[in-house]
N, CA, C and O atoms as a MOPAC input file, in Angstrom:
PM7 MOZYME 1SCF
protein

 N    -13.87700 1   -26.24200 1   -15.82100 1
 C    -15.19900 1   -26.84300 1   -15.89400 1
 C    -15.75800 1   -26.99200 1   -14.48100 1
 O    -15.05800 1   -27.44500 1   -13.57500 1
 N    -16.98800 1   -26.61900 1   -14.30100 1
 C    -17.63900 1   -26.68500 1   -12.99800 1
 C    -18.18000 1   -28.08700 1   -12.76800 1
 O    -19.03600 1   -28.55900 1   -13.51700 1
 N    -17.68300 1   -28.74600 1   -11.74000 1
 C    -18.23300 1   -30.04300 1   -11.35400 1
 C    -18.79600 1   -29.88700 1    -9.96100 1
 O    -18.05300 1   -29.81100 1    -8.98200 1
 N    -20.09200 1   -29.83900 1    -9.87800 1
 C    -20.74100 1   -29.56100 1    -8.60000 1
 C    -21.87200 1   -30.54200 1    -8.35600 1
 O    -22.45200 1   -31.10400 1    -9.28600 1
 N    -22.16700 1   -30.73000 1    -7.08300 1
 C    -23.38800 1   -31.43400 1    -6.73200 1
 C    -24.54300 1   -30.50100 1    -7.05200 1
 O    -24.37500 1   -29.28200 1    -7.05700 1
 N    -25.69700 1   -31.05700 1    -7.31600 1
 C    -26.88500 1   -30.26500 1    -7.63100 1
 C    -27.97800 1   -30.61500 1    -6.64200 1
 O    -28.29400 1   -31.78600 1    -6.43000 1
 N    -28.55600 1   -29.57200 1    -6.03300 1
 C    -29.66100 1   -29.77300 1    -5.09300 1
 C    -30.67600 1   -28.64900 1    -5.27900 1
 O    -30.32400 1   -27.54800 1    -5.70400 1
 N    -31.93800 1   -28.93300 1    -4.95900 1
 C    -32.96400 1   -27.88400 1    -5.04900 1
 C    -32.84600 1   -26.90300 1    -3.88300 1
 O    -32.28400 1   -27.22400 1    -2.83600 1
 N    -33.37400 1   -25.72800 1    -4.08100 1
 C    -33.30600 1   -24.68600 1    -3.06300 1
 C    -34.01900 1   -25.11200 1    -1.77400 1
 O    -33.64500 1   -24.67100 1    -0.68800 1
 N    -35.02600 1   -25.95000 1    -1.88500 1
 C    -35.72700 1   -26.42900 1    -0.68700 1
 C    -34.78500 1   -27.21900 1     0.21200 1
 O    -34.90600 1   -27.16000 1     1.43500 1
 N    -33.85000 1   -27.95600 1    -0.37700 1
 C    -32.86300 1   -28.70600 1     0.40400 1
 C    -31.93100 1   -27.74200 1     1.13600 1
 O    -31.59300 1   -27.96300 1     2.29900 1
 N    -31.51800 1   -26.68000 1     0.45700 1
 C    -30.67100 1   -25.66900 1     1.09900 1
 C    -31.39700 1   -25.02900 1     2.28100 1
 O    -30.80000 1   -24.81300 1     3.33600 1
 N    -32.66800 1   -24.73100 1     2.10800 1
 C    -33.44800 1   -24.12600 1     3.18500 1
 C    -33.55100 1   -25.04100 1     4.40100 1
 O    -33.47200 1   -24.59000 1     5.54300 1
 N    -33.72800 1   -26.33200 1     4.13600 1
 C    -33.93800 1   -27.30200 1     5.21200 1
 C    -32.65100 1   -27.77300 1     5.88500 1
 O    -32.66400 1   -28.15800 1     7.05400 1
 N    -31.55000 1   -27.74300 1     5.15200 1
 C    -30.31500 1   -28.35900 1     5.64400 1
 C    -29.10300 1   -27.44600 1     5.50000 1
 O    -28.00600 1   -27.92500 1     5.21200 1
 N    -29.27600 1   -26.15700 1     5.69400 1
 C    -28.20500 1   -25.19200 1     5.45500 1
 C    -26.94500 1   -25.49100 1     6.25900 1
 O    -25.84800 1   -25.44700 1     5.70300 1
 N    -27.06500 1   -25.78800 1     7.53300 1
 C    -25.88200 1   -26.02900 1     8.36800 1
 C    -25.13600 1   -27.27300 1     7.90500 1
 O    -23.90800 1   -27.26400 1     7.81500 1
 N    -25.86100 1   -28.33000 1     7.61600 1
 C    -25.24100 1   -29.56600 1     7.15200 1
 C    -24.56000 1   -29.36600 1     5.79500 1
 O    -23.45200 1   -29.85400 1     5.57200 1
 N    -25.21700 1   -28.66100 1     4.91100 1
 C    -24.65200 1   -28.37500 1     3.59000 1
 C    -23.38700 1   -27.53400 1     3.72800 1
 O    -22.39700 1   -27.78800 1     3.04200 1
 N    -23.41200 1   -26.54200 1     4.60300 1
 C    -22.22500 1   -25.71000 1     4.82900 1
 C    -21.05800 1   -26.55200 1     5.31900 1
 O    -19.92700 1   -26.35800 1     4.87400 1
 N    -21.31100 1   -27.47600 1     6.22000 1
 C    -20.25600 1   -28.36300 1     6.71400 1
 C    -19.72000 1   -29.25100 1     5.59800 1
 O    -18.50800 1   -29.42400 1     5.47000 1
 N    -20.60400 1   -29.80900 1     4.79800 1
 C    -20.19300 1   -30.68600 1     3.69800 1
 C    -19.32000 1   -29.93700 1     2.68900 1
 O    -18.30400 1   -30.46100 1     2.23400 1
 N    -19.71500 1   -28.72300 1     2.34500 1
 C    -18.95300 1   -27.92200 1     1.38700 1
 C    -17.59100 1   -27.54800 1     1.95900 1
 O    -16.58800 1   -27.58000 1     1.24700 1
 N    -17.55200 1   -27.19800 1     3.23200 1
 C    -16.28500 1   -26.83500 1     3.86900 1
 C    -15.32300 1   -28.02700 1     3.88700 1
 O    -14.12200 1   -27.85500 1     3.68300 1
 N    -15.84300 1   -29.22800 1     4.12900 1
 C    -15.00800 1   -30.42600 1     4.17700 1
 C    -14.53200 1   -30.84300 1     2.78900 1
 O    -13.36100 1   -31.17700 1     2.60700 1
 N    -15.42800 1   -30.82500 1     1.82000 1
 C    -15.09500 1   -31.33800 1     0.49000 1
 C    -14.41500 1   -30.29100 1    -0.39100 1
 O    -13.60700 1   -30.63200 1    -1.25600 1
 N    -14.74200 1   -29.02200 1    -0.17200 1
 C    -14.21600 1   -27.96500 1    -1.03600 1
 C    -14.91800 1   -27.89600 1    -2.37700 1
 O    -14.56700 1   -27.06800 1    -3.21700 1
 N    -15.90800 1   -28.75600 1    -2.59000 1
 C    -16.63900 1   -28.78500 1    -3.85500 1
 C    -17.83000 1   -27.82300 1    -3.80700 1
 O    -18.50700 1   -27.73300 1    -2.78300 1
 N    -18.08900 1   -27.11300 1    -4.89200 1
 C    -19.24700 1   -26.21100 1    -4.93300 1
 C    -20.55700 1   -26.98500 1    -5.01500 1
 O    -20.57700 1   -28.16200 1    -5.37600 1
 N    -21.62900 1   -26.32000 1    -4.68200 1
 C    -22.96900 1   -26.89800 1    -4.74700 1
 C    -23.83000 1   -26.00700 1    -5.63000 1
 O    -23.97000 1   -24.81300 1    -5.36200 1
 N    -24.39900 1   -26.57200 1    -6.66300 1
 C    -25.28800 1   -25.84900 1    -7.55900 1
 C    -26.70300 1   -25.96300 1    -7.01000 1
 O    -27.19800 1   -27.06800 1    -6.78700 1
 N    -27.34800 1   -24.83400 1    -6.79500 1
 C    -28.71500 1   -24.78900 1    -6.27600 1
 C    -29.67200 1   -24.46800 1    -7.42100 1
 O    -29.45800 1   -23.53200 1    -8.19100 1
 N    -30.73200 1   -25.27100 1    -7.51100 1
 C    -31.73600 1   -25.03900 1    -8.54100 1
 C    -33.02400 1   -24.50200 1    -7.92700 1
 O    -33.33600 1   -24.75400 1    -6.76400 1
 N    -33.75200 1   -23.76200 1    -8.73600 1
 C    -35.07500 1   -23.26100 1    -8.33800 1
 C    -35.98700 1   -23.44400 1    -9.53700 1
 O    -35.69200 1   -22.96600 1   -10.63200 1
 N    -37.08400 1   -24.13100 1    -9.32700 1
 C    -38.02500 1   -24.46000 1   -10.40600 1
 C    -37.31700 1   -25.18100 1   -11.54700 1
 O    -37.63400 1   -24.96800 1   -12.71700 1
 N    -36.35200 1   -26.03700 1   -11.20000 1
 C    -35.66500 1   -26.84200 1   -12.19400 1
 C    -34.55100 1   -26.14300 1   -12.95100 1
 O    -33.93000 1   -26.74800 1   -13.82500 1
 N    -34.28400 1   -24.88400 1   -12.63700 1
 C    -33.24500 1   -24.13000 1   -13.33000 1
 C    -32.13300 1   -23.74900 1   -12.36200 1
 O    -32.38700 1   -23.46800 1   -11.19100 1
 N    -30.90600 1   -23.74100 1   -12.85600 1
 C    -29.78000 1   -23.32000 1   -12.03400 1
 C    -30.00800 1   -21.89300 1   -11.56000 1
 O    -30.34000 1   -21.01400 1   -12.35500 1
 N    -29.82800 1   -21.66100 1   -10.25200 1
 C    -30.08200 1   -20.34900 1    -9.68000 1
 C    -28.82400 1   -19.75000 1    -9.05200 1
 O    -28.54800 1   -18.56400 1    -9.22900 1
 N    -28.05200 1   -20.57100 1    -8.31200 1
 C    -26.85700 1   -20.05300 1    -7.65700 1
 C    -25.88800 1   -21.16500 1    -7.33800 1
 O    -26.23400 1   -22.34600 1    -7.37900 1
 N    -24.66900 1   -20.77300 1    -7.02000 1
 C    -23.63400 1   -21.71300 1    -6.61100 1
 C    -23.21200 1   -21.34800 1    -5.19300 1
 O    -22.96000 1   -20.18200 1    -4.88700 1
 N    -23.13900 1   -22.35600 1    -4.33600 1
 C    -22.66700 1   -22.16400 1    -2.96100 1
 C    -21.29800 1   -22.81900 1    -2.89200 1
 O    -21.13500 1   -23.97800 1    -3.27100 1
 N    -20.30600 1   -22.06300 1    -2.39900 1
 C    -18.96800 1   -22.60600 1    -2.31900 1
 C    -18.25200 1   -22.13000 1    -1.06600 1
 O    -18.65000 1   -21.13900 1    -0.45200 1
 N    -17.20200 1   -22.83400 1    -0.69200 1
 C    -16.41000 1   -22.48800 1     0.47300 1
 C    -15.69500 1   -21.15800 1     0.24000 1
 O    -15.24600 1   -20.88100 1    -0.87300 1
 N    -15.59000 1   -20.36000 1     1.25700 1
 C    -14.96800 1   -19.04100 1     1.13900 1
 C    -13.49700 1   -19.14600 1     0.74400 1
 O    -12.96900 1   -18.23400 1     0.10800 1
 N    -12.83400 1   -20.22400 1     1.10200 1
 C    -11.41700 1   -20.39200 1     0.78000 1
 C    -11.19600 1   -20.78700 1    -0.68000 1
 O    -10.08300 1   -20.67900 1    -1.19500 1
 N    -12.24200 1   -21.23900 1    -1.33400 1
 C    -12.13200 1   -21.61000 1    -2.74900 1
 C    -12.09400 1   -20.34300 1    -3.59600 1
 O    -12.00400 1   -20.42200 1    -4.82100 1

């Protein structure tokens, strides 16, 4: 089961470096939405 934080794509655009650091530290995936719909998952390369 996928348990991920959910953020809009605008947040990814504005805070990409910070989000990358958070994902690397936590190992948890991040679900990105666009227009209210799930669009992609960002995850650490080691996962």
